[in-house]
C-alpha positions, -999 to +999 in steps of 0.1 A: +607-124+138+616-091+152+605-056+148+627-034+133+611-004+121+578+014+132+566+044+112+535+062+126+511+083+104+492+107+131+453+118+127+428+121+150+391+114+137+369+101+168+388+073+185+410+067+159+447+084+169+471+072+137+481+046+113+511+027+119+536+007+092+553-019+108+587-035+099+597-067+105+635-080+105+640-056+077+626-076+052+586-074+057+567-046+062+528-042+066+511-011+062+476+003+076+478-011+112+453+014+133+457+029+165+427+037+184+424+056+220+396+038+239+387+043+276+409+015+284+438+031+268+454+021+237+445-002+210+459-013+178+442-032+151+451-054+123+453-042+089+416-044+068+406-043+033+370-035+025+356-057-004+332-045-030+307-067-016+307-043+017+324-070+040+357-061+059+385-085+058+419-086+075+446-092+054+474-096+081+472-107+116+497-124+144+488-161+148+500-159+186+493-135+217+530-132+219+532-113+187+505-092+193+515-081+223+551-067+207+531-050+178+507-035+204+536-027+227+556-009+196+532+013+173+518+026+213+558+033+225+564+044+191+530+070+193+542+084+228+574+093+212+564+108+184+533+126+198+554+143+224+577+157+201+550+172+177+534+182+208+563+206+217+566+220+180+531+225+180+529+270+184+496+287+201+487+320+186+468+344+206+452+373+198+468+404+200 
């Protein structure tokens, strides 16, 4: 299974840096991966759904470490690429 597309939705809320949608083999898309910035670097969390009783349940997760590493690498790489382009377009307004 190959990762064919990653879409990043940037946000900053505490340690949360954004959400990611990942497409596998151009036929399966999983949404709402969370990208967190921790003291040791970036970390990708699997999609979760909060149930009515307050419990949180993961809806998608890899079954082996190689796929987890591939997802993390793809999401973090896309975040760094899109982050550079967004930062370069940012305008800073100085008082006159």
